[in-house]
N, C-alpha and C positions, 0 to 999 in steps of 0.2 A: 606571347600576347599579340600575335599578328592579327588575329580577328578583332581584338579590341581596338587596335590602331586603325583598321579598315573602317570599322563602324564610326569611330570618332572623326576620321578624315571626311567621310561622306556627310555626316551630320554637320560638320563645320562649313561645308559648302552649300548646305540647304538654304534656299532663298525663301525667307518668310517676310510677307508684306504687312500683315495685320499687327497693329501697334500693341494690343493687349497680349497677343501671343508672344511677341518679342519681349515684353515686360515680364511675363511669367517665366520665360527662359532665363533672362538675366537674373531675376530674383533667385531662381533655383541654382544657377551657377555660382552666384555670390554666396548663397547659403551653404552649398556643399563643398565649394573649393576655397571659400574665403574666410576672412576674419576681420574683426575691427581692432584697430590699434590706436593708442593715444600717443602721439609724438609731438612734443613741445606744446601740450595742451590742445592739440588739434586731432580730430578723429580722422584716421587714415584707413582706407579699405584696401586689402590685398587679397587677391585670388590666385592661387597657384594651380596650374594645369600642366599636363604632360606633353601637349603638342603645340607647336607654334601656330598652327591654323586655328586651334581652339582659342588661343590667346588673342589672335587678331579678330576673330569673330566677336569675342566679348568686348574688346576695346571699341570696335566699330559700333556695336549695339549701344554701349554706354554713351558714345558721342551722338549717334543719330536719334536715339529714343529719348535720352535724358539731357543731352547737350553739355555733358561734362567731359573734360579732357583726362586722359590717363596715359600712363607709360608702361612699357613692357620691359621687364628686367629678366635677363637670361641667367639662370643658376646652373652652373656646370655640375655634371654628375661626379660622384666620388664615393668611395667606401661601399656601403651596401646599395646605394642608389645608383642605378645605371641610367645613362642618358641625361640630357639636359632637362630642366624644368623651366617653366615660363610663369613669371609673376606679373599679373596686371595690377598696377597700383594707382589708386586715386587719392591724391593728397589735398589739393586745394578745395575741392567740393565733396570731400569724403562724407561729412555729416549730412549734407543735403541728399546725396545719393543713397546713404544708409536709410534715411527716412522715406525716400521715394520707393525704394525696393523692399521695404518692410524689414530691414535688419534692425531698425529702431522703431519703437512705437511712438505715439503722439507725445508722450512725456519724456522721450529720449532714452527709454530703457531698452536694452537688447531683447530682441524677439528670438526665442529658441527654435520655433518651428518655421512654417511658411506664413506669409501674410494672409489674412482672411480673404482678401480680394482674389488671391491666386487659388486658395483652397476651395473657394466657392465659385470658381470660374467655370468656363465652358469646357467641353471635351477637348477642344483645341488647346486650351490653356493647360489641361491635365497632360496632354501629349508634350507640350512645351516644358512642363515641369520635369517630366521624365527625360526629355532630351537634354535639358540643362544639367540635371543631376548626373546623367551618364557621362556627358562631356567633362564634368568636373571630377567625378570619382567613380566611374563605372568600369566594369570589366565583363568580358564575354569569353568563356572557355570553349574549347573544341567540343563539338557534339559527341555524345556517347553516354556511357553510364553516369559519369560525374559532370555532365555538362551543366552550366549555370550562367545566368546573367545576374550580376549583383552590383549594388552601389554601397560604398562605404559612407556612413552618415556621421555628421558632427555630434549627434545626440539622439536620444530616443524620440524626442518630439518631432524632429525632422524625418526620422524613419517612419513614424506613424503617419505623417503628412504624405509621404511618398506612397505608402501602402494605400492610403485613401485616394490618391490620384489614380493609382492603378485600378482600384475598385470602380471608379467612375468610368473607366474605359472597359469595364467588364473583364478585367485581368486579375487573377489571384497572385498576390505577392505576400511574402512573409517577412516580418521584422525579427531579427535575431541579434543577440549580443554574443559575440565570439571573442574570448580573451579580452574583455573590457571594451570592445569596439562594436558599435551598432552597425548592423548591415541590413539591407533589404535584398532578399534573394528570391529568384525564380529558377526552378529546376526543370519543370516540364517543357519538353521540346516544342510542343505546339503553342504553348503560352509564350515562350521566348520568341518564336516566329511571329506571333501576333503582335507582341510589343515592338519588335524591330520594325514591323510594318507601320505601326501607329507613330513611332518616332520619326520615320522617314528614311530608314536605312535599307532601301530596297535592293541596292546592288550587293551590300554585305549579306543581306538575307539570302540572296540566290547562292552565294558562296557557302554560307552556313548550311543551307538546305542540301546542297550538293554533297558536302562532306558528311552530313547527317545520313543521307541516303546510302552513301558508300559504306559508312560504318555499319548501318543496319544490314545491308546485303552481305558484308563480310561476316558479321556476327551470325546471321542466319546460315550462311555456308559452313561456318565452323561448327555450329550446333548440329547441322545435318551430317557433316563429316564425322563428328564425334559419335553421333547416334549410329551411323553406319558401321564405324569401327567397333563400337560396343556390340552391335548385333553380330557382326562377323566373328568377333572374339568369342561371344557366347555360343554361336553355332559350332565353331571349331572345338571348343571345350566339350560341348555336348557330344560331338561326333567321336572325339577321343575316348570319352567315358563310355559311350555305347560300344566302341570297338573293344575296350577292355572287358566289358560285360559279356559280349558275344564270344570273346576268346575263352572266358570262363565257362560259358554255356556249352560250347563245343567240347570242352574238357570234361564237364560233368556228364553229358549225354553219350559221349564216345561214339560207338557205331549205331546207337539207337535213335539217331536223329533222321527224320525224313529228308530225302535228297533235296527237295525244293527249299526247305528251311536251311539245310546245310549250305546250299549254294549262296543264298542271301547272306548267311553268316560269314562265309569265307570272303565274299565281296567286301563286307564291312571291315573285316580284320585286315584285308589287303590294302584298303584305302581308308585309313582311320580318320583322316581329316576332311574327307569328301562329304559334301552335303547329300541328303537323300535323293535330291534331283540328279546329282552327278552319279550316284550309285545306280539309279535307274537307267541312266544312259549308258553306263558301263556294262550293264547286264546283257547277255546274249540268249534269247532275244531281249531287246530293251523293255523295261518295265516302268510303270508310273511310280511317282513318289509314294503314293498311298499303298501300292502293291508291295514295294520293297519294305516300307515301314511296317506293314501288316505282318509280313513274314518274319522280320526280325523281332517284332513284339511277341509273336507266337513262340518263336525259338526261346526267347528269354523266359517266358511264362512256363514253358515245358521244363526248362532247366531248373528254374527256381522250385517248381513242384517236386522234381526228382531230388533236388538237394534237401528239401524239407523232409521227404520220406526217408532219406538216408542219414539225416542229422548232420549234414556237412554244410560249410558256408556256401551261400548262394552266389549269384552272379555279381552282386554289389561288392563282394570281397576283393575284386580286382581293381576297383575304383579307388584311387588314392587322392588325398587333398592336393598333391602337386599337380595332378592332371587338371584340376579345376582352376589353378592359379596360373597356368601357362599363358 
């Protein structure tokens, strides 16, 4: 998950001045990483993230934008969970912050998606929603066939809100439920690059694009190598089969074969895996590929006609399945 960490570290350092954009980011982070709890009759907000820098960014925004104090609790990793987690907790002003960030509506009821002010905000607000959601619960895999950028969502409503924010940015994202967990996923490489740019992860984008280009070059090289290997293998198999047919043709015709055709046939038999170009260069005097191919073709045709007249197996009789599988 090195790429994911790089993106989150860079986004955590991004300097945002506009108040509405910071509010959209905080709302998204609390929605995708947080939850409301009632402790001793008081509403408490907790948001759990995987990087200390993300936790510090959220805590600073809560204090500077909303004027509420929070604390950061470090939860050590153990069992299946590797690494420490960081919980940003707002106790004293939890209910006020929940209303301000849209976690609660005007009647004090929990909101499942994102607040309307954020959903209907500007393009910068939509970028902030994605930035906050990614910082909270996003991941980016290595470029390649299975590359993806995805965000785990607390429910289908928040997943649809995130898809809507992407649409406002001209980006196609899909909401999916996988094993009971709602996710928003982007798999197209160009779309991932566009979203990283919109979120502000320019340095991480350069690393991702470099790895993506390297993978594509390697994949192209492998395809070409496999293509060349297959062509060489087919050429060698065809040459071996042709040598077996020529051998049979010389046997059928005996002394009744013209000297120029016999010479070409003997070259083929002597060098069974050589290409027609190579056979032409081995001839004395050298011949073109078409000339050597024409002589061998006439030799085989003459032998097959003679075999048909005599009622005996033709030149194909010497070609075995094993030759074609070599």
